[in-house]
All heavy atoms as TSV, in Angstrom:
chain	resi	resn	atom	element	x	y	z
A	1	MET	N	N	4.911	171.913	101.733
A	1	MET	CA	C	5.442	170.758	102.292
A	1	MET	C	C	6.064	170.947	103.703
A	1	MET	O	O	5.919	170.155	104.567
A	1	MET	CB	C	6.518	170.167	101.344
A	1	MET	CG	C	7.040	168.844	101.743
A	1	MET	SD	S	5.811	167.582	101.730
A	1	MET	CE	C	6.693	166.189	102.215
A	2	LYS	N	N	6.743	172.115	103.906
A	2	LYS	CA	C	7.355	172.431	105.120
A	2	LYS	C	C	6.298	172.684	106.151
A	2	LYS	O	O	6.497	172.277	107.330
A	2	LYS	CB	C	8.276	173.677	105.018
A	2	LYS	CG	C	9.527	173.414	104.214
A	2	LYS	CD	C	10.396	174.599	104.200
A	2	LYS	CE	C	11.644	174.331	103.384
A	2	LYS	NZ	N	12.461	175.564	103.336
A	3	LYS	N	N	5.183	173.277	105.750
A	3	LYS	CA	C	4.113	173.558	106.722
A	3	LYS	C	C	3.452	172.198	107.162
A	3	LYS	O	O	3.111	172.144	108.340
A	3	LYS	CB	C	3.019	174.530	106.117
A	3	LYS	CG	C	3.580	175.860	105.971
A	3	LYS	CD	C	2.489	176.818	105.355
A	3	LYS	CE	C	3.027	178.204	105.230
A	3	LYS	NZ	N	2.025	179.114	104.684
A	4	VAL	N	N	3.330	171.326	106.242
A	4	VAL	CA	C	2.738	170.003	106.604
A	4	VAL	C	C	3.600	169.289	107.624
A	4	VAL	O	O	3.089	168.733	108.590
A	4	VAL	CB	C	2.462	169.173	105.310
A	4	VAL	CG1	C	2.035	167.791	105.708
A	4	VAL	CG2	C	1.417	169.880	104.459
A	5	LEU	N	N	4.868	169.282	107.345
A	5	LEU	CA	C	5.841	168.610	108.292
A	5	LEU	C	C	5.798	169.309	109.629
A	5	LEU	O	O	5.906	168.638	110.676
A	5	LEU	CB	C	7.204	168.567	107.678
A	5	LEU	CG	C	7.429	167.639	106.503
A	5	LEU	CD1	C	8.822	167.834	105.962
A	5	LEU	CD2	C	7.233	166.234	106.938
A	6	LEU	N	N	5.722	170.626	109.662
A	6	LEU	CA	C	5.713	171.352	110.896
A	6	LEU	C	C	4.450	171.035	111.707
A	6	LEU	O	O	4.509	170.777	112.877
A	6	LEU	CB	C	5.781	172.888	110.649
A	6	LEU	CG	C	5.748	173.744	111.878
A	6	LEU	CD1	C	6.850	173.521	112.758
A	6	LEU	CD2	C	5.513	175.250	111.484
A	7	VAL	N	N	3.318	171.023	111.035
A	7	VAL	CA	C	2.044	170.669	111.729
A	7	VAL	C	C	2.088	169.209	112.230
A	7	VAL	O	O	1.683	168.937	113.358
A	7	VAL	CB	C	0.828	170.915	110.800
A	7	VAL	CG1	C	-0.461	170.409	111.402
A	7	VAL	CG2	C	0.688	172.428	110.459
A	8	PHE	N	N	2.559	168.323	111.427
A	8	PHE	CA	C	2.670	166.936	111.826
A	8	PHE	C	C	3.573	166.734	112.995
A	8	PHE	O	O	3.223	166.028	113.953
A	8	PHE	CB	C	3.150	166.083	110.667
A	8	PHE	CG	C	3.292	164.600	110.997
A	8	PHE	CD1	C	2.191	163.810	111.153
A	8	PHE	CD2	C	4.540	164.075	111.199
A	8	PHE	CE1	C	2.295	162.497	111.478
A	8	PHE	CE2	C	4.680	162.781	111.528
A	8	PHE	CZ	C	3.560	161.963	111.686
A	9	SER	N	N	4.713	167.394	113.030
A	9	SER	CA	C	5.624	167.238	114.158
A	9	SER	C	C	5.067	167.879	115.404
A	9	SER	O	O	5.278	167.388	116.505
A	9	SER	CB	C	7.014	167.926	113.828
A	9	SER	OG	O	6.842	169.311	113.638
A	10	ILE	N	N	4.305	169.011	115.301
A	10	ILE	CA	C	3.699	169.566	116.519
A	10	ILE	C	C	2.629	168.649	117.065
A	10	ILE	O	O	2.555	168.410	118.282
A	10	ILE	CB	C	3.132	170.967	116.196
A	10	ILE	CG1	C	4.272	171.931	115.974
A	10	ILE	CG2	C	2.245	171.461	117.319
A	10	ILE	CD1	C	3.869	173.311	115.467
A	11	LEU	N	N	1.753	168.105	116.189
A	11	LEU	CA	C	0.712	167.155	116.635
A	11	LEU	C	C	1.342	165.920	117.240
A	11	LEU	O	O	0.826	165.367	118.211
A	11	LEU	CB	C	-0.210	166.829	115.518
A	11	LEU	CG	C	-1.175	167.921	115.053
A	11	LEU	CD1	C	-1.914	167.491	113.751
A	11	LEU	CD2	C	-2.071	168.332	116.121
A	12	PHE	N	N	2.386	165.415	116.627
A	12	PHE	CA	C	2.962	164.147	117.106
A	12	PHE	C	C	3.638	164.388	118.467
A	12	PHE	O	O	3.547	163.491	119.375
A	12	PHE	CB	C	4.012	163.652	116.128
A	12	PHE	CG	C	4.642	162.354	116.523
A	12	PHE	CD1	C	3.906	161.187	116.418
A	12	PHE	CD2	C	5.926	162.307	116.998
A	12	PHE	CE1	C	4.452	159.968	116.816
A	12	PHE	CE2	C	6.506	161.100	117.362
A	12	PHE	CZ	C	5.747	159.927	117.313
A	13	SER	N	N	4.244	165.526	118.678
A	13	SER	CA	C	4.942	165.825	119.986
A	13	SER	C	C	3.934	166.013	121.102
A	13	SER	O	O	4.189	165.702	122.264
A	13	SER	CB	C	5.847	166.977	119.870
A	13	SER	OG	O	5.091	168.200	119.602
A	14	THR	N	N	2.720	166.482	120.804
A	14	THR	CA	C	1.750	166.690	121.843
A	14	THR	C	C	1.038	165.456	122.190
A	14	THR	O	O	0.493	165.229	123.281
A	14	THR	CB	C	0.697	167.741	121.460
A	14	THR	OG1	O	0.071	167.346	120.258
A	14	THR	CG2	C	1.358	169.111	121.293
A	15	LEU	N	N	1.067	164.415	121.246
A	15	LEU	CA	C	0.332	163.170	121.534
A	15	LEU	C	C	1.289	162.081	122.084
A	15	LEU	O	O	0.796	160.966	122.420
A	15	LEU	CB	C	-0.297	162.676	120.214
A	15	LEU	CG	C	-1.342	163.542	119.622
A	15	LEU	CD1	C	-1.821	162.971	118.305
A	15	LEU	CD2	C	-2.532	163.676	120.569
A	16	SER	N	N	2.582	162.351	122.106
A	16	SER	CA	C	3.518	161.307	122.580
A	16	SER	C	C	3.425	161.167	124.126
A	16	SER	O	O	3.043	162.134	124.780
A	16	SER	CB	C	4.888	161.677	122.138
A	16	SER	OG	O	5.328	162.863	122.710
A	17	PHE	N	N	3.803	160.045	124.586
A	17	PHE	CA	C	3.813	159.789	126.012
A	17	PHE	C	C	4.963	158.817	126.385
A	17	PHE	O	O	5.455	158.168	125.511
A	17	PHE	CB	C	2.481	159.244	126.548
A	17	PHE	CG	C	2.132	157.956	125.812
A	17	PHE	CD1	C	2.487	156.691	126.288
A	17	PHE	CD2	C	1.391	158.022	124.600
A	17	PHE	CE1	C	2.096	155.570	125.597
A	17	PHE	CE2	C	1.001	156.852	123.935
A	17	PHE	CZ	C	1.382	155.656	124.485
A	18	SER	N	N	5.336	158.786	127.618
A	18	SER	CA	C	6.412	157.901	128.039
A	18	SER	C	C	5.892	156.622	128.632
A	18	SER	O	O	4.723	156.564	129.005
A	18	SER	CB	C	7.315	158.616	129.102
A	18	SER	OG	O	6.562	158.874	130.270
A	19	GLN	N	N	6.761	155.648	128.783
A	19	GLN	CA	C	6.371	154.379	129.375
A	19	GLN	C	C	6.601	154.421	130.824
A	19	GLN	O	O	7.508	155.030	131.319
A	19	GLN	CB	C	7.168	153.249	128.739
A	19	GLN	CG	C	6.957	153.037	127.277
A	19	GLN	CD	C	7.932	152.010	126.740
A	19	GLN	OE1	O	8.771	151.492	127.469
A	19	GLN	NE2	N	7.743	151.703	125.492
A	20	SER	N	N	5.687	153.766	131.591
A	20	SER	CA	C	5.921	153.583	133.040
A	20	SER	C	C	5.938	152.107	133.303
A	20	SER	O	O	5.070	151.368	132.812
A	20	SER	CB	C	4.856	154.303	133.822
A	20	SER	OG	O	3.607	153.711	133.564
A	21	TYR	N	N	6.907	151.653	134.009
A	21	TYR	CA	C	7.034	150.170	134.271
A	21	TYR	C	C	7.678	149.994	135.635
A	21	TYR	O	O	8.360	150.904	136.214
A	21	TYR	CB	C	7.907	149.520	133.205
A	21	TYR	CG	C	9.296	150.039	133.092
A	21	TYR	CD1	C	10.310	149.469	133.825
A	21	TYR	CD2	C	9.614	151.148	132.295
A	21	TYR	CE1	C	11.608	149.965	133.766
A	21	TYR	CE2	C	10.911	151.581	132.189
A	21	TYR	CZ	C	11.877	151.042	132.945
A	21	TYR	OH	O	13.177	151.495	132.829
A	22	LYS	N	N	7.476	148.843	136.254
A	22	LYS	CA	C	8.070	148.534	137.504
A	22	LYS	C	C	9.186	147.478	137.277
A	22	LYS	O	O	10.131	147.401	138.077
A	22	LYS	CB	C	7.061	147.910	138.481
A	22	LYS	CG	C	6.074	148.980	138.967
A	22	LYS	CD	C	5.258	148.492	140.132
A	22	LYS	CE	C	6.059	148.199	141.353
A	22	LYS	NZ	N	6.074	149.200	142.350
A	23	THR	N	N	9.060	146.596	136.257
A	23	THR	CA	C	10.049	145.606	136.004
A	23	THR	C	C	10.443	145.543	134.541
A	23	THR	O	O	9.583	145.691	133.667
A	23	THR	CB	C	9.538	144.219	136.382
A	23	THR	OG1	O	9.101	144.262	137.734
A	23	THR	CG2	C	10.541	143.094	136.230
A	24	ALA	N	N	11.735	145.460	134.260
A	24	ALA	CA	C	12.255	145.414	132.903
A	24	ALA	C	C	13.336	144.324	132.792
A	24	ALA	O	O	14.051	144.039	133.715
A	24	ALA	CB	C	12.886	146.756	132.522
A	25	ILE	N	N	13.369	143.651	131.598
A	25	ILE	CA	C	14.308	142.629	131.268
A	25	ILE	C	C	14.898	143.028	129.978
A	25	ILE	O	O	14.253	143.431	129.045
A	25	ILE	CB	C	13.586	141.280	131.214
A	25	ILE	CG1	C	12.984	140.898	132.577
A	25	ILE	CG2	C	14.603	140.226	130.739
A	25	ILE	CD1	C	12.131	139.661	132.478
A	26	GLY	N	N	16.275	142.865	129.876
A	26	GLY	CA	C	16.908	143.305	128.629
A	26	GLY	C	C	18.246	142.546	128.409
A	26	GLY	O	O	18.685	141.687	129.228
A	27	VAL	N	N	18.909	142.898	127.354
A	27	VAL	CA	C	20.212	142.380	126.985
A	27	VAL	C	C	21.156	143.567	126.894
A	27	VAL	O	O	20.822	144.605	126.234
A	27	VAL	CB	C	20.123	141.613	125.679
A	27	VAL	CG1	C	21.471	141.142	125.235
A	27	VAL	CG2	C	19.162	140.464	125.769
A	28	LYS	N	N	22.331	143.471	127.454
A	28	LYS	CA	C	23.397	144.463	127.307
A	28	LYS	C	C	24.572	143.777	126.566
A	28	LYS	O	O	24.868	142.638	126.867
A	28	LYS	CB	C	23.928	144.911	128.662
A	28	LYS	CG	C	22.906	145.783	129.466
A	28	LYS	CD	C	23.552	146.299	130.633
A	28	LYS	CE	C	22.583	147.190	131.439
A	28	LYS	NZ	N	23.166	147.657	132.701
A	29	GLY	N	N	25.183	144.490	125.675
A	29	GLY	CA	C	26.319	143.970	124.977
A	29	GLY	C	C	27.514	144.885	125.130
A	29	GLY	O	O	27.365	146.081	125.473
A	30	GLY	N	N	28.715	144.325	124.938
A	30	GLY	CA	C	29.909	145.134	125.004
A	30	GLY	C	C	31.085	144.372	125.468
A	30	GLY	O	O	31.110	143.180	125.579
A	31	TYR	N	N	32.174	145.165	125.650
A	31	TYR	CA	C	33.462	144.586	126.052
A	31	TYR	C	C	33.573	144.738	127.545
A	31	TYR	O	O	33.213	145.713	128.067
A	31	TYR	CB	C	34.575	145.393	125.378
A	31	TYR	CG	C	35.954	144.857	125.640
A	31	TYR	CD1	C	36.473	143.786	125.031
A	31	TYR	CD2	C	36.720	145.492	126.650
A	31	TYR	CE1	C	37.700	143.275	125.335
A	31	TYR	CE2	C	37.962	144.996	126.943
A	31	TYR	CZ	C	38.461	143.868	126.349
A	31	TYR	OH	O	39.680	143.405	126.586
A	32	PRO	N	N	34.141	143.845	128.326
A	32	PRO	CA	C	34.659	142.503	127.955
A	32	PRO	C	C	33.577	141.485	127.865
A	32	PRO	O	O	32.552	141.605	128.524
A	32	PRO	CB	C	35.631	142.214	129.080
A	32	PRO	CG	C	35.050	142.859	130.280
A	32	PRO	CD	C	34.355	144.080	129.761
A	33	GLY	N	N	33.827	140.455	127.162
A	33	GLY	CA	C	32.858	139.379	127.044
A	33	GLY	C	C	31.925	139.593	125.896
A	33	GLY	O	O	32.108	140.383	125.026
A	34	TYR	N	N	30.827	138.845	125.971
A	34	TYR	CA	C	29.829	138.861	124.902
A	34	TYR	C	C	28.564	139.556	125.294
A	34	TYR	O	O	27.624	139.589	124.505
A	34	TYR	CB	C	29.534	137.422	124.439
A	34	TYR	CG	C	30.767	136.700	124.003
A	34	TYR	CD1	C	31.213	135.588	124.640
A	34	TYR	CD2	C	31.459	137.135	122.859
A	34	TYR	CE1	C	32.346	134.901	124.215
A	34	TYR	CE2	C	32.602	136.447	122.450
A	34	TYR	CZ	C	33.010	135.329	123.130
A	34	TYR	OH	O	34.110	134.691	122.708
A	35	GLY	N	N	28.463	140.065	126.452
A	35	GLY	CA	C	27.253	140.721	126.869
A	35	GLY	C	C	26.646	140.100	128.076
A	35	GLY	O	O	27.256	139.231	128.743
A	36	SER	N	N	25.495	140.544	128.451
A	36	SER	CA	C	24.801	140.034	129.601
A	36	SER	C	C	23.314	140.110	129.539
A	36	SER	O	O	22.750	140.883	128.730
A	36	SER	CB	C	25.274	140.799	130.903
A	36	SER	OG	O	24.847	142.195	130.797
A	37	LEU	N	N	22.652	139.346	130.361
A	37	LEU	CA	C	21.171	139.432	130.612
A	37	LEU	C	C	20.987	140.311	131.776
A	37	LEU	O	O	21.653	140.181	132.745
A	37	LEU	CB	C	20.555	138.065	130.763
A	37	LEU	CG	C	20.668	137.094	129.612
A	37	LEU	CD1	C	20.163	135.720	130.025
A	37	LEU	CD2	C	19.909	137.631	128.432
A	38	ASN	N	N	19.985	141.181	131.729
A	38	ASN	CA	C	19.793	142.120	132.782
A	38	ASN	C	C	18.342	142.160	133.163
A	38	ASN	O	O	17.442	142.107	132.301
A	38	ASN	CB	C	20.236	143.493	132.261
A	38	ASN	CG	C	20.199	144.585	133.325
A	38	ASN	OD1	O	19.412	144.595	134.141
A	38	ASN	ND2	N	21.110	145.480	133.179
A	39	ALA	N	N	18.047	142.358	134.449
A	39	ALA	CA	C	16.683	142.534	134.971
A	39	ALA	C	C	16.718	143.672	135.968
A	39	ALA	O	O	17.608	143.701	136.835
A	39	ALA	CB	C	16.149	141.252	135.579
A	40	LYS	N	N	15.672	144.488	135.995
A	40	LYS	CA	C	15.591	145.624	136.927
A	40	LYS	C	C	14.176	145.740	137.411
A	40	LYS	O	O	13.243	145.682	136.663
A	40	LYS	CB	C	16.046	146.917	136.200
A	40	LYS	CG	C	16.195	148.079	137.156
A	40	LYS	CD	C	16.804	149.274	136.386
A	40	LYS	CE	C	17.188	150.372	137.338
A	40	LYS	NZ	N	17.887	151.439	136.634
A	41	HIS	N	N	14.089	145.978	138.759
A	41	HIS	CA	C	12.754	146.093	139.372
A	41	HIS	C	C	12.758	147.329	140.285
A	41	HIS	O	O	13.655	147.420	141.144
A	41	HIS	CB	C	12.378	144.846	140.172
A	41	HIS	CG	C	11.097	144.956	140.863
A	41	HIS	ND1	N	9.915	144.882	140.162
A	41	HIS	CD2	C	10.759	145.171	142.155
A	41	HIS	CE1	C	8.873	145.045	141.051
A	41	HIS	NE2	N	9.400	145.201	142.299
A	42	TYR	N	N	11.791	148.204	140.086
A	42	TYR	CA	C	11.686	149.426	140.922
A	42	TYR	C	C	10.739	149.136	142.109
A	42	TYR	O	O	9.646	148.611	141.935
A	42	TYR	CB	C	11.080	150.582	140.133
A	42	TYR	CG	C	12.053	151.201	139.162
A	42	TYR	CD1	C	12.091	150.780	137.814
A	42	TYR	CD2	C	12.851	152.208	139.582
A	42	TYR	CE1	C	13.000	151.357	136.945
A	42	TYR	CE2	C	13.771	152.772	138.678
A	42	TYR	CZ	C	13.837	152.400	137.373
A	42	TYR	OH	O	14.690	152.945	136.516
A	43	PHE	N	N	11.221	149.458	143.334
A	43	PHE	CA	C	10.417	149.361	144.490
A	43	PHE	C	C	9.628	150.672	144.692
A	43	PHE	O	O	8.393	150.537	144.934
A	43	PHE	CB	C	11.291	149.032	145.786
A	43	PHE	CG	C	11.994	147.770	145.703
A	43	PHE	CD1	C	13.370	147.719	145.656
A	43	PHE	CD2	C	11.284	146.590	145.724
A	43	PHE	CE1	C	14.025	146.487	145.586
A	43	PHE	CE2	C	11.890	145.378	145.697
A	43	PHE	CZ	C	13.272	145.346	145.616
A	44	THR	N	N	10.248	151.719	144.656
A	44	THR	CA	C	9.633	153.069	144.715
A	44	THR	C	C	10.151	153.858	143.577
A	44	THR	O	O	10.895	153.371	142.778
A	44	THR	CB	C	9.907	153.709	146.066
A	44	THR	OG1	O	11.281	153.990	146.147
A	44	THR	CG2	C	9.483	152.893	147.264
A	45	GLY	N	N	9.794	155.144	143.560
A	45	GLY	CA	C	10.273	156.022	142.537
A	45	GLY	C	C	11.767	156.279	142.567
A	45	GLY	O	O	12.395	156.639	141.600
A	46	SER	N	N	12.398	156.064	143.789
A	46	SER	CA	C	13.752	156.378	143.917
A	46	SER	C	C	14.664	155.202	144.219
A	46	SER	O	O	15.851	155.360	144.426
A	46	SER	CB	C	13.965	157.456	144.990
A	46	SER	OG	O	13.498	156.933	146.242
A	47	SER	N	N	14.133	153.973	144.362
A	47	SER	CA	C	14.990	152.829	144.707
A	47	SER	C	C	14.611	151.658	143.798
A	47	SER	O	O	13.464	151.394	143.453
A	47	SER	CB	C	14.861	152.443	146.170
A	47	SER	OG	O	13.515	151.946	146.442
A	48	ALA	N	N	15.665	150.938	143.387
A	48	ALA	CA	C	15.530	149.763	142.498
A	48	ALA	C	C	16.579	148.781	142.758
A	48	ALA	O	O	17.589	149.030	143.363
A	48	ALA	CB	C	15.540	150.245	141.017
A	49	ILE	N	N	16.347	147.568	142.344
A	49	ILE	CA	C	17.316	146.499	142.398
A	49	ILE	C	C	17.522	145.989	140.987
A	49	ILE	O	O	16.588	145.923	140.130
A	49	ILE	CB	C	16.818	145.321	143.322
A	49	ILE	CG1	C	17.986	144.346	143.521
A	49	ILE	CG2	C	15.655	144.611	142.768
A	49	ILE	CD1	C	17.753	143.336	144.632
A	50	GLU	N	N	18.846	145.722	140.622
A	50	GLU	CA	C	19.199	145.321	139.304
A	50	GLU	C	C	20.147	144.081	139.385
A	50	GLU	O	O	20.979	144.066	140.194
A	50	GLU	CB	C	19.914	146.460	138.587
A	50	GLU	CG	C	20.256	146.158	137.170
A	50	GLU	CD	C	20.791	147.356	136.405
A	50	GLU	OE1	O	20.803	148.449	136.990
A	50	GLU	OE2	O	21.231	147.211	135.271
A	51	ALA	N	N	19.887	143.137	138.527
A	51	ALA	CA	C	20.768	141.946	138.493
A	51	ALA	C	C	21.178	141.730	137.085
A	51	ALA	O	O	20.403	141.837	136.134
A	51	ALA	CB	C	19.963	140.697	139.011
A	52	SER	N	N	22.442	141.324	136.881
A	52	SER	CA	C	23.029	141.036	135.577
A	52	SER	C	C	23.799	139.712	135.663
A	52	SER	O	O	24.470	139.488	136.685
A	52	SER	CB	C	23.976	142.085	135.109
A	52	SER	OG	O	23.271	143.319	134.995
A	53	ILE	N	N	23.754	138.910	134.565
A	53	ILE	CA	C	24.576	137.720	134.485
A	53	ILE	C	C	25.151	137.719	133.037
A	53	ILE	O	O	24.399	137.980	132.112
A	53	ILE	CB	C	23.750	136.423	134.809
A	53	ILE	CG1	C	24.703	135.241	134.744
A	53	ILE	CG2	C	22.610	136.257	133.867
A	53	ILE	CD1	C	24.144	133.986	135.333
A	54	GLY	N	N	26.434	137.488	132.969
A	54	GLY	CA	C	27.088	137.518	131.690
A	54	GLY	C	C	28.353	136.733	131.684
A	54	GLY	O	O	28.668	136.046	132.685
A	55	GLY	N	N	29.121	136.869	130.620
A	55	GLY	CA	C	30.380	136.134	130.582
A	55	GLY	C	C	30.957	136.204	129.182
A	55	GLY	O	O	30.509	136.871	128.254
A	56	GLY	N	N	32.046	135.427	129.076
A	56	GLY	CA	C	32.774	135.245	127.817
A	56	GLY	C	C	33.057	133.827	127.572
A	56	GLY	O	O	32.394	132.893	128.030
A	57	ALA	N	N	34.155	133.584	126.827
A	57	ALA	CA	C	34.505	132.199	126.442
A	57	ALA	C	C	34.910	131.366	127.661
A	57	ALA	O	O	34.571	130.199	127.771
A	57	ALA	CB	C	35.576	132.228	125.421
A	58	ASN	N	N	35.645	131.965	128.626
A	58	ASN	CA	C	36.209	131.186	129.759
A	58	ASN	C	C	35.771	131.724	131.109
A	58	ASN	O	O	36.413	131.390	132.099
A	58	ASN	CB	C	37.721	131.266	129.645
A	58	ASN	CG	C	38.222	130.553	128.403
A	58	ASN	OD1	O	37.658	129.480	127.984
A	58	ASN	ND2	N	39.225	131.123	127.742
A	59	PHE	N	N	34.829	132.592	131.181
A	59	PHE	CA	C	34.343	133.112	132.461
A	59	PHE	C	C	32.884	133.421	132.509
A	59	PHE	O	O	32.270	133.567	131.485
A	59	PHE	CB	C	35.185	134.357	132.855
A	59	PHE	CG	C	35.029	135.500	131.877
A	59	PHE	CD1	C	34.046	136.485	132.138
A	59	PHE	CD2	C	35.765	135.635	130.739
A	59	PHE	CE1	C	33.886	137.569	131.298
A	59	PHE	CE2	C	35.610	136.693	129.852
A	59	PHE	CZ	C	34.677	137.643	130.111
A	60	LEU	N	N	32.327	133.499	133.691
A	60	LEU	CA	C	30.986	133.839	133.934
A	60	LEU	C	C	30.916	134.775	135.151
A	60	LEU	O	O	31.644	134.581	136.105
A	60	LEU	CB	C	30.169	132.580	134.237
A	60	LEU	CG	C	28.644	132.728	134.502
A	60	LEU	CD1	C	27.959	133.127	133.198
A	60	LEU	CD2	C	28.080	131.465	135.012
A	61	TRP	N	N	30.113	135.809	135.122
A	61	TRP	CA	C	29.956	136.713	136.205
A	61	TRP	C	C	28.511	136.978	136.499
A	61	TRP	O	O	27.618	136.913	135.680
A	61	TRP	CB	C	30.776	137.999	136.021
A	61	TRP	CG	C	30.402	138.737	134.801
A	61	TRP	CD1	C	31.038	138.666	133.544
A	61	TRP	CD2	C	29.383	139.736	134.603
A	61	TRP	NE1	N	30.422	139.511	132.652
A	61	TRP	CE2	C	29.405	140.167	133.323
A	61	TRP	CE3	C	28.484	140.314	135.493
A	61	TRP	CZ2	C	28.567	141.159	132.832
A	61	TRP	CZ3	C	27.608	141.279	134.988
A	61	TRP	CH2	C	27.681	141.685	133.667
A	62	LEU	N	N	28.294	137.331	137.796
A	62	LEU	CA	C	26.964	137.717	138.278
A	62	LEU	C	C	27.101	139.024	139.089
A	62	LEU	O	O	28.034	139.137	139.870
A	62	LEU	CB	C	26.416	136.599	139.162
A	62	LEU	CG	C	25.088	136.845	139.846
A	62	LEU	CD1	C	23.992	136.912	138.782
A	62	LEU	CD2	C	24.814	135.751	140.818
A	63	GLN	N	N	26.197	139.934	138.849
A	63	GLN	CA	C	26.247	141.238	139.514
A	63	GLN	C	C	24.911	141.573	140.069
A	63	GLN	O	O	23.880	141.427	139.389
A	63	GLN	CB	C	26.699	142.300	138.490
A	63	GLN	CG	C	26.789	143.701	139.086
A	63	GLN	CD	C	27.188	144.705	137.987
A	63	GLN	OE1	O	27.102	144.426	136.781
A	63	GLN	NE2	N	27.686	145.812	138.437
A	64	GLY	N	N	24.848	142.115	141.237
A	64	GLY	CA	C	23.617	142.606	141.893
A	64	GLY	C	C	23.834	144.045	142.356
A	64	GLY	O	O	24.812	144.323	142.988
A	65	LEU	N	N	22.879	144.934	142.068
A	65	LEU	CA	C	22.977	146.290	142.479
A	65	LEU	C	C	21.681	146.701	143.161
A	65	LEU	O	O	20.590	146.411	142.732
A	65	LEU	CB	C	23.192	147.191	141.242
A	65	LEU	CG	C	24.408	146.963	140.387
A	65	LEU	CD1	C	24.274	147.728	139.109
A	65	LEU	CD2	C	25.653	147.351	141.136
A	66	TYR	N	N	21.847	147.513	144.216
A	66	TYR	CA	C	20.754	148.223	144.836
A	66	TYR	C	C	20.930	149.672	144.585
A	66	TYR	O	O	21.928	150.249	144.975
A	66	TYR	CB	C	20.682	147.955	146.376
A	66	TYR	CG	C	19.461	148.647	147.009
A	66	TYR	CD1	C	18.205	148.191	146.764
A	66	TYR	CD2	C	19.667	149.787	147.842
A	66	TYR	CE1	C	17.144	148.827	147.363
A	66	TYR	CE2	C	18.619	150.429	148.374
A	66	TYR	CZ	C	17.308	149.902	148.179
A	66	TYR	OH	O	16.254	150.529	148.743
A	67	GLU	N	N	20.012	150.309	143.874
A	67	GLU	CA	C	20.190	151.683	143.365
A	67	GLU	C	C	19.212	152.617	144.110
A	67	GLU	O	O	18.054	152.303	144.254
A	67	GLU	CB	C	19.991	151.731	141.887
A	67	GLU	CG	C	20.886	150.842	141.117
A	67	GLU	CD	C	20.495	150.677	139.654
A	67	GLU	OE1	O	19.418	151.056	139.223
A	67	GLU	OE2	O	21.321	150.096	138.885
A	68	ILE	N	N	19.758	153.712	144.471
A	68	ILE	CA	C	18.990	154.841	145.071
A	68	ILE	C	C	19.090	156.073	144.259
A	68	ILE	O	O	20.168	156.476	143.898
A	68	ILE	CB	C	19.393	155.078	146.518
A	68	ILE	CG1	C	19.227	153.816	147.379
A	68	ILE	CG2	C	18.596	156.227	147.150
A	68	ILE	CD1	C	19.724	153.972	148.751
């Protein structure tokens, strides 16, 4: 059984691959507030722009980031 798991893990690790993307949309959660909606777009391999909008019961915030 151990040999089967070892062979399976070696085969799985050699067949795995990563994702490549230019634009991503997601949800972030945490304190303070109830979380935020997030979007990120890569211009090149080393620069990206990210925007977030979120808030709580009595407030709303907007954030923009240029990342290098």
